[in-house]
C-alpha positions as CSV (number, residue, x, y, z in Angstrom):
1,X,81.9,129.9,93.8
2,X,79.9,126.9,94.9
3,X,80.2,124.5,97.0
4,X,82.3,122.1,96.5
5,X,79.3,119.3,97.0
6,X,77.7,121.2,94.0
7,X,80.5,120.8,92.2
8,X,81.6,117.4,93.1
9,X,78.0,116.3,92.2
10,X,78.5,117.8,89.0
11,X,81.5,116.2,88.1
12,X,80.0,112.7,88.8
13,X,77.2,113.4,86.2
14,X,79.9,114.7,83.6
15,X,81.8,111.3,84.1
16,X,78.0,109.3,83.7
17,X,77.7,111.5,80.6
18,X,75.7,114.1,81.4
19,X,76.1,117.7,79.0
20,X,74.1,119.6,80.5
21,X,76.0,118.9,83.8
22,X,78.7,119.9,81.8
23,X,77.8,123.0,80.9
24,X,77.1,123.8,84.8
25,X,79.9,122.8,85.7
26,X,82.1,125.2,82.8
27,X,79.5,127.8,84.1
28,X,80.1,128.0,87.5
29,X,83.7,127.0,87.5
30,X,85.2,128.4,84.3
31,X,86.1,132.1,85.7
32,X,88.4,130.5,88.6
33,X,90.3,128.4,86.1
34,X,90.2,130.9,83.3
35,X,92.1,133.7,85.9
36,X,94.5,130.6,86.9
37,X,95.4,130.1,83.2
38,X,95.7,133.6,82.6
39,X,98.1,134.4,85.5
40,X,100.4,131.5,84.7
41,X,100.2,132.2,80.8
42,X,100.1,136.0,80.6
43,X,98.1,136.5,77.2
44,X,94.0,135.6,76.7
45,X,94.9,133.9,73.6
46,X,96.7,131.2,74.6
47,X,95.2,131.2,78.4
48,X,91.4,130.5,76.2
49,X,93.0,127.5,74.6
50,X,94.8,126.2,78.1
51,X,91.0,126.0,79.3
52,X,89.6,124.8,76.4
53,X,92.1,122.0,77.0
54,X,91.6,121.4,81.0
55,X,88.0,121.0,80.6
56,X,88.5,118.6,77.1
57,X,90.6,116.6,80.0
58,X,88.3,117.4,83.0
59,X,85.7,115.6,80.8
60,X,87.8,112.7,79.8
61,X,89.2,112.2,83.6
62,X,86.4,113.2,85.4
63,X,85.6,109.2,86.6
64,X,88.9,109.4,88.3
65,X,88.2,112.2,90.7
66,X,87.8,110.2,94.4
67,X,85.1,110.9,96.6
68,X,87.4,112.3,99.2
69,X,88.7,115.1,96.8
70,X,88.5,118.0,96.3
71,X,86.6,118.6,93.0
72,X,87.9,122.5,92.9
73,X,91.4,122.1,93.9
74,X,91.3,118.7,91.1
75,X,89.8,120.8,88.3
76,X,92.7,123.5,89.2
77,X,95.8,121.2,88.8
78,X,94.0,119.8,85.6
79,X,93.9,123.1,84.5
80,X,97.2,124.5,85.4
81,X,98.5,121.3,84.2
82,X,97.4,122.1,80.9
83,X,98.9,125.6,81.3
84,X,102.3,124.7,82.2
85,X,101.9,122.3,78.9
86,X,101.4,125.2,76.7
87,X,104.1,127.1,78.1
88,X,106.5,124.4,77.7
89,X,105.8,124.8,74.4
90,X,106.4,128.0,73.7
91,X,109.6,129.4,72.0
92,X,112.3,131.1,75.1
93,X,111.9,134.5,72.9
94,X,108.2,134.4,74.3
95,X,109.0,133.9,78.2
96,X,107.4,135.3,80.9
97,X,107.0,139.1,80.1
98,X,104.5,140.3,82.7
99,X,104.9,143.8,81.4
100,X,105.1,145.7,78.5
101,X,108.5,147.4,78.2
102,X,107.2,150.6,77.1
103,X,104.9,151.1,80.2
104,X,107.6,150.9,83.1
105,X,108.7,153.5,84.7
106,X,111.8,155.3,85.8
107,X,114.8,151.9,86.7
108,X,115.9,153.0,89.8
109,X,119.0,150.3,88.6
110,X,120.2,152.1,85.7
111,X,119.9,156.0,87.8
112,X,123.2,157.0,88.3
113,X,121.8,158.3,91.5
114,X,121.3,155.9,93.6
115,X,120.7,155.7,97.4
116,X,122.6,154.2,100.3
117,X,119.6,152.0,101.0
118,X,119.9,150.9,97.4
119,X,123.6,150.3,97.3
120,X,123.9,148.2,100.4
121,X,121.1,146.4,98.5
122,X,122.6,145.8,95.2
123,X,125.8,144.8,97.6
124,X,123.9,142.4,99.6
125,X,122.4,140.7,96.1
126,X,125.6,140.6,94.7
127,X,127.0,137.8,97.6
128,X,123.8,135.6,96.4
129,X,124.9,132.9,93.7
130,X,124.1,134.1,90.3
131,X,121.0,132.2,89.8
132,X,119.4,132.5,92.9
133,X,120.3,136.7,92.5
134,X,118.6,136.3,88.9
135,X,115.6,134.7,90.8
136,X,114.4,137.1,93.0
137,X,115.3,139.8,90.7
138,X,112.6,138.5,88.3
139,X,110.4,137.7,91.1
140,X,110.6,140.8,92.4
141,X,111.6,143.0,89.9
142,X,110.2,142.2,87.0
143,X,106.9,140.7,89.0
144,X,107.4,136.7,87.7
145,X,105.3,134.0,90.1
146,X,106.7,130.6,91.4
147,X,105.1,129.0,88.3
148,X,107.1,130.8,86.0
149,X,110.1,131.1,88.1
150,X,109.3,126.9,88.0
151,X,109.8,126.5,84.5
152,X,112.4,128.6,83.2
153,X,114.7,127.5,85.9
154,X,113.8,124.6,85.7
155,X,112.7,123.1,89.1
156,X,109.9,122.5,91.3
157,X,107.7,125.2,93.4
158,X,108.9,123.8,96.6
159,X,112.2,124.3,95.5
160,X,111.9,127.6,94.0
161,X,110.2,128.8,97.2
162,X,112.5,126.8,99.2
163,X,114.9,128.6,97.7
164,X,113.6,132.4,97.5
165,X,112.9,131.8,101.1
166,X,116.1,131.3,101.8
167,X,117.9,133.8,99.2
168,X,115.6,136.9,101.0
169,X,116.7,135.8,104.5
170,X,120.6,136.2,103.3
171,X,119.8,139.7,102.1
172,X,117.7,140.1,105.0
173,X,120.7,139.2,107.4
174,X,123.4,141.1,104.7
175,X,121.0,144.5,105.1
176,X,120.6,144.3,108.5
177,X,124.6,143.6,109.3
178,X,126.4,147.7,109.7
179,X,129.7,147.4,107.9
């Protein structure tokens, strides 16, 4: 990535209608923004469409960037918003599946033989409310990120972060107890 001053200057030029500045801005920032939307949407074709929408919005709203704002953070917020809008429009059956089911390894929860540590962990998980238990399993077992959990549970990312932290602390307390 390049300096924030250079990106800010490019955004200012884009606001003034400079297409060459827009091309340069795209060249400098699109790899980072594409990575962000791909991480949220997990499908290249959707990520590409979200990125196109983001740059349309960036071009249309370039005049709204304030001098004290970080231009890269502003652009990332626009791209994230476009990706989340697209995620909301996806059918429920097409929810965030981070891995191909055919590529999964042995499932320790499905195994008949379970270690004492796993039995203890499952017992501690069972003490959590069902929604929090599902949230932790989706995050740690299936690899969902906070943004995906935020959409799935219809809650702000900050709430997801807090709920996860509290749930992990509860499990830690439970695992630390010898019963």
